N, C-alpha and C positions, 0 to 999 in steps of 0.2 A: 492347308487345312481350311475348309470353308465353313461359314456360319450362315444359317438362314433362319428367319423367324416367320412363323405362320399363325393364322388365327387372329383373335382380338388382342389388343394391348393388355398388359398386366404389369403392375409395379415390380421392378426387379429385372426386366429383360436386359437393360444396359449392364446390370451387375454380372450377368452370365457372359455377355459379350466381352466385357472388360477382363474378367478373371481368366476366361478361356484364351483370349488373345495374348495376354501377358505371359501365361504359362507356356503356350505353344511357341511363342517367339523365344522365350528363355531356353526352350528345348531345341532350338535351331530350325523351327518350321516357319515357312511363310504363311501368313494368314490373309484370307480374303473374306469379305462379307458380301452377301447378296442383297443389294438394296432393292426393296420392293417385294420381298418374299417370293413365294413360289410362282406368283403371276409373272415375274420377270424371267424366271427359268422356263416356264411354259412357252413364253414368247421367244426364247432364244436370245434374249437381250444381254449380250456380253458386256455392254457398257455399264450394266448394273452391278457387275462384279468388281468391287473396289478393294484395294489393298488396305489392310489395317495394321497400324504400328502401335507400339506401347504409348507413344505420345498421343495418338488419336483417342485412346481409351482410358488413360490413366486416372481420369477424374469423373468419368461418366457413371460410376457405380452408384452414386447418390441421386442420380437424376431419373425422373420418370420417362415414359415413352420408350422409343427405340431408335437409336441412331441409324439403324438399317431399315427403319419403317417396318411394316408388316402388311399382309394382305390375306384375304380369303379368295380362293379361285377354284372353280370347277368347270373347266372348259367343255364346250359341247362335244368336241372330238378328243376325249380324254386320252385314249391310247396314243393317238398321233401326237398330242401335246406332250405326253409323258416321254415319248421317244426324243422329242426336241429337248426336253429337260435333261435327259441323260447325256445327250450329245453336248449340251452346253457345259455340264459339269466335267465331262471327259476332256473337252477341248480347252477347258480352263485349268487342266492338270490337278483337279481336286482329287486327292487320295484319301482324305479323311473329311467327314462331314458331321457337323453338329447341327441338329435341328432343335429349335426352341418353339414349343407350342402345346396345344391341347390334343384332343383325341384325333382330330382330322390330320394334324401335322404328324402325329405318331403313326397313323396309317400310311402317310406318304413316306415317312422314314423307313418303315418296314418294307414297303414296295421298292424303294430305291436300293436298299441293302440287298434284297433278293435279286433284283435285276442286274445289279453290278457284278454279281458272281465273284466277289473277292477283290475286284478292282478298287472299290471304294468302301472303306470301313465307316459305319454309321452309328452314331449314338444320339439318343433323344433326351432332351431336358424338358420335363413336364411342367407346364404353367397354365394356370387359369384361375381367375378370381372366383369362379364357381365352386372350386374345391371338390370337383366331382370325379377326379381320377383316383382309383383305389390304391394309394400309396401305402406301403407297409408301415406298421407301428402307429397308424392313425395320423401320420404326418400330413400337414396341409400342403397343397400345391403352392408354389411361390406366387406371391401377389395377393393371395387371399387375406393374409393377416393385415396387410396395408389397406386393402379395400374395406375390410371390416372396421379397422381403426377409424378411417375417415368417415365411413358410413355411420358409425356410432355417434361421432361428433355432430353430424348433420341431423340425425334423428333426435338427439338430445335437444338441439335448438328448436326443432319442430315441436317437440313435446312441450317445451316452455311456451312456445307461441300458442299451442292448443289450450294450455291452461290459462294463459293471459287473456285470450280472446273468447274462450268458451266455445270452441268448435272442435270438430273431428278432422283428422287427416288420414287419408289412405295413401300410404307410401309404398310404391312398387320398387323392388330392387332386382338386379340381375340374378340369373340362375336358370339357364335354359331347361335343364332336366331335374335338377336337385335344389333343395331349399337351404343348403348350408349357409350361404351368405345372408339370406333373409333372417334365418334363425339366429345366426351369430350376431348380427346387428341388433335384432329385436331383443334378444336375451340380455346382451351386455348393456344396451341403452335403457332397458326396463320399459319397453313399449307396452301398451295395454294388451296387445295380442299380436302374434305372428301367425300367418296362414301359409302353409307350404303344400306342394302337391302330394307329398308322401302321405299326409294324413288321410287322404281319400283312397288309399290303396292303389291298385293298378288300373282301375276302371276309368272310363270317361266320366267327366263331371259336367253339371249344368251350371249356368250362371246363377240360378236360383239357390243352389246348394252353397256356393261361396257367399252370396249375398246374405243368406240366412245366418251364416256364422257371424258375419259382421254386424248384422242387425241385432242378433241376439246379444252381442257384446255391448252395443249401444244401449239397448233396453236395460241390461243388467246394471250398467253404469248409471243410468237415469234413476233406477231403483235405489242406488246408493247415493243419490243427490250429487252425482258428478255429470256435468254437461259436456265433458270433453274427453278426448282420448286420441291415441295414435295406433293405427293398425299397419303392420308391415306385411306386404304381400310379395311372395316370390313370383317372378315373371313366368316361371315354368308352369304355373297354374293355367295360363292361357294355352299351353301346349296340350292340356287335357280336355279342353273344350271341343265340342263338335265344330269342325271347320265351317260348315254351312251356317250354324248358329252364329259363329264369330263373324263371318262375312256379312251378315245382316246388320251388324252394328259397327264394324271397323273396316277400313281399307287395309287389306292384307298385303304387305310388301314382302319381298324375298331377298335374301342376300345372294352373294355370288355362287354359293353352293346349292341354291334352290331351297334353303330352309326359310321358314317364316321368320321375319324379323320380330321376335317377341318383344325386344326392347322398344319397338315403335308402337306396339299395341298399348293403348291407354287403358290398362287393366283397372287402375284406380278410378278413372272416369266412368268406365262401364259399371263398376260396382257402386259408385256414388249414385248413378242414375237409378239402378234397381232398388237400392236401399232407400233412397229418398222417396221414390214412388210408393213403396210399401208403407213407410212411416207416415207419409202425408195422407194416405188413404184412411188412416186411423186418427188423423188430426194431430200428429206429432211432427213438429218442425225442428230439424237439426241441421246446423250448417256443416257441410262436409267439403273439404278441399282435397283434391287429388294431386299427387306429385310423384314423379319418377326420378330416382337417383340411380345412376349406373355409369354413364359415360364420364361423370365427374370422378369416378373411382379408378378407372382403368389405367390412366396415365399419370397418376399421382407420384410424387417422389416417394420411394420406398421407405418404410420405417426401418430402424436398425435390425429388427428380426429378419426382414427380407433382404437387406443388404448383406448381412452375414451369411444367410442361407444361400443366396445366389453365388456368392464368392466360392462357397464350398462346392456347389454344383458345377460351376464353370471349370474350376480346377479339376474336379473329379471326372468330367467329361473328357478333358484332354488326356489325363493320365490313363483312363480306360482305353482310349484309342491307341495311344503310344505304347501301351503294354500288350497290344495285339488284339484288343477286344473289338467286337462289332455286333450289331443286331440287338441292342439292348437299350433300356431306359436307365438313366443314372438317378439314384435317389440317395437321401441322407437321413438316417434315423439312428437312434441309440448311439450317437456320437461317431458314426462311421458312414463312409461313402460305400454304396453297394450298387451293383448292376442287376437289373431284372430283365430277362429275355423278353423280347416283344411277344413271343408266342404265349408266355404265361400271363400276359396282361390283356390279351385279346379274346373276344368272343369267337369261338371256332367257326360259327356259321357265317359271320360277317367279316371277320378280320379286324373289326374296329375295337378300340379300347373299351373295356368294361366300364360301366358308370358306377360311381360310389353315391348311393342315395343316403339320405338321412334315415337312420334306424329309429323308427318311432317307438321301438320297444327298449331302447337304451335308456340308461339313467340320465344321461345328458339331456335327452329330449323330455323325459318325464319331469326333470327339474324345471326346464323351461316352461312347461305347461302349468306347473304349480304356481308360477308367478304371473300367469296371464289372467286377465279377467274376461271370461267368456262363459257361456252357458255350460253347466255341468249336469250330470244325471241327477244329483241330489237336489238341484234347483227345481226339478220337475216332480221328484218323489215326495218331498216334504210339503204338505199342504200350505203351511204358513209362508214358506218361501215362494211357492208357486202363486199364491194369491197376490202377494206383494209385487212380484215381477209382472204378472199378468195385468195388474192395475196400471203399471207404468207403460205397458204396451197398448192400453185401451181396448183390451179384449178379455173375454172370460177365461178362467183357468183351463177349462176343457179345450177351448179353441187354441190357447197358447200351447198346451201340451201337444195337441195334434199338429200344429204348425211347426214347432221347433224340436220335436222329439228326435228327429233324424240327425240333428247337428249338436245336440246336447251331449258333451263328453265324447264326441266322435273323433 
């Protein structure tokens, strides 16, 4: 039985490796781990395939990171490299394969299972701190709860610093496509506001739109005699910007799969520049500090929720394979382990796993919005409110309405 990890780290990976190895060995199987992820398999590196014993994994379930490491890789000659991957698995006598990862790893798991033609049974364990895989029952992907837990502690400290020093913080969190992590952190910490890509619909957005949301919140807080605040921004906002506009302000790096490294784009710094320029043009000086939290969350020691969760998933993956299963994702909800065929989780046109976005019509999101301080429609409709807020912005009520109407209550 082989175990391979793909994609970015997430708290709980070692929990899956540990529970899967222990159960497989108890059932009489030899277990090997692929050190270095799919990159090692693409290269045909047999030295990366190491034996795992119960002694190797018995205490790793409480530790962050991955004892097998992980990687993202998208070789130039993909089909040729994939053939090497299959040969490496076959020559290593792997008959059962557990993959641990996000959407890209699930795609590879599906491909391996199809190519193997019954020689290798494959099961996938979904993980990502982004929480953007559509698991049934609303269950989070493992690693999300730990990342949110640590993120809340960090943002709470930043909120106190903002209050103490009288400044604003723009805090960017991970979340390539969806705003679950940013919203989960911002809502639980009680941040002034959280901005996620889903609130703008499916269209491309401009720097100005996002900056106006932030500026509107700052002005409203000034109107309330509050000179400080914390805005949590989902990094996926950057994915909605026009690439040419983004390239004029940021060096755009790409990962091994060719995707833009959103975590390296200084979204907070960009928004700080735009907001400061706009405020200063009207004689308003506000201290804004930008900060990114993301890598601090990915390899943290898992909280008990994710330790227990991943023990269930690792055990379930092994039992599914040894009971004759293949070609599915293992999930846990309503107190039971269940398998979901790859085909039911994938987009028919691309074969990639569907993305779970934040539902901005849900009560969970609406509650989050109720506790944010940002411009709302009633701020522009009631003359008394409008005059007070416009005074804080150093412009006339009519100018304020014209400038901020598109982001008020949007």
